[in-house]
C-alpha positions in Angstrom: 122.7 85.8 92.1 120.3 88.2 93.4 120.8 92.2 92.9 120.2 94.2 96.5 120.6 97.7 97.7 122.9 97.6 100.4 123.0 98.5 103.4 125.1 101.8 103.6 123.7 102.9 100.6 119.8 102.1 101.8 120.9 104.1 105.4 122.1 106.7 103.2 118.8 106.9 101.2 116.7 107.2 104.2 118.6 109.7 105.8 118.6 112.0 102.6 114.9 111.2 102.6 114.2 112.2 106.1 116.6 115.8 105.8 114.2 116.7 102.5 111.3 116.2 105.3 109.2 113.5 102.3 106.7 111.3 103.7 107.4 109.2 101.8 110.5 107.3 99.5 110.7 103.9 97.5 114.2 102.5 97.5 114.8 99.8 95.4 117.0 99.2 91.9 116.2 99.3 88.8 113.8 97.9 87.0 112.2 97.0 89.8 111.4 100.7 91.0 110.2 101.6 87.3 108.5 98.5 87.5 106.7 99.9 90.9 106.3 103.2 89.9 104.4 102.0 86.5 102.1 100.1 89.1 101.2 102.5 91.5 100.7 105.5 88.6 99.9 103.9 85.6 98.3 100.7 86.8 97.0 99.3 83.6 101.2 99.6 82.0 102.3 97.9 85.7 100.6 95.0 85.9 100.7 94.2 81.8 104.7 94.8 82.5 104.7 91.9 85.3 103.0 89.5 83.5 105.3 89.6 81.1 108.5 89.7 83.5 106.6 86.5 84.9 107.8 84.3 82.8 110.7 84.4 83.9 110.8 84.9 87.8 114.0 83.9 87.6 115.9 86.3 86.6 114.6 90.3 87.2 115.9 91.1 84.1 113.6 92.6 81.3 115.1 92.3 77.9 113.4 96.7 77.1 114.0 95.5 73.5 111.4 93.3 72.9 109.5 95.8 75.5 109.4 98.8 73.0 109.2 96.0 70.5 105.7 94.3 71.2 104.4 97.7 72.8 105.0 99.3 69.0 102.9 96.4 67.7 100.4 97.0 69.7 100.2 100.9 69.1 100.7 99.7 64.8 97.3 98.2 65.1 94.7 100.1 67.2 93.0 101.3 65.1 91.6 104.4 66.9 95.1 106.3 67.8 93.3 109.5 67.2 91.0 108.9 70.4 93.4 107.9 72.2 95.9 110.7 71.4 92.4 112.4 72.5 92.0 111.3 75.7 95.6 111.5 77.0 96.0 114.7 76.2 92.6 115.2 77.7 94.1 113.4 80.8 97.4 115.5 80.6 95.2 119.0 80.8 92.8 117.8 83.6 95.8 116.9 85.3 97.6 120.5 84.9 94.3 122.7 85.6 93.5 120.4 88.7 97.4 121.2 90.0 96.4 124.9 89.0 93.2 124.5 91.2 95.0 123.0 94.0 98.0 125.7 94.5 95.1 128.4 94.3 93.0 126.4 96.2 95.4 126.3 98.8 97.0 130.2 98.4 93.6 131.3 99.3 93.7 128.9 102.1 96.8 130.0 103.4 95.7 134.0 103.1 92.5 133.4 105.1 94.8 131.3 108.0 96.9 135.2 107.7 94.1 137.3 108.7 93.8 137.3 112.3 90.8 135.8 114.2 89.2 134.7 110.5 90.1 130.8 110.9 88.5 130.5 114.7 85.3 133.0 113.6 85.1 130.1 110.0 85.2 126.9 112.9 82.2 128.9 114.7 80.5 129.6 112.0 80.8 125.8 110.8 80.1 124.5 113.9 77.2 126.5 114.9 76.2 125.0 111.1 76.2 121.5 112.0 74.8 122.3 114.9 71.6 123.6 113.2 71.8 121.0 110.9 71.7 118.0 113.0 68.7 119.5 115.2 66.5 120.9 112.2 67.8 116.9 109.9 68.9 114.5 113.1 67.3 115.1 115.9 63.5 113.7 115.1 61.9 110.8 113.5 59.8 112.9 111.5 62.8 115.2 110.2 65.1 112.3 109.4 62.3 111.4 107.0 61.7 114.1 105.4 65.8 114.5 104.8 65.7 110.8 103.4 62.8 112.2 100.8 64.6 115.3 99.8 67.9 112.7 99.1 65.3 110.9 97.0 63.9 113.3 95.3 67.8 115.0 94.5 69.0 111.6 93.3 66.1 111.6 90.7 66.8 114.7 89.1 70.2 114.1 89.0 69.3 110.4 87.3 66.6 111.6 85.0 64.1 109.8 86.1 61.3 112.2 87.6 
């Protein structure tokens, strides 16, 4: 017997997602949905989990006790637990800080967009700069060569080979 989401339930979930203006909705049953989340957001763990469940491909049943026992054994066998914890905390802090920066930049862009005429003026400035850049660096062969040399010297400075 194959486990499926009924068409009535699927239609209900699609309507709910559409009414909430969601760009994406994942409709499935557990544990497949959990595995797909893991594959999307933590690919290493998700693919490892898929490899573990592939042995019993006729069934979608996952023995969670066996899974957690194996995870605990791997964790206990890990010799650099403090490093893993530090990297994990660092990743969490980086995600939090980047979320805050994205939120603040969206507030700033919203504030700039609310000032009358300022967005159009900034578009004109960007268009003018683009025109100047094309004229200065891309129009003539000698200026393109100069741009390539400037980029090459910048690469050398960054990599420290200069």
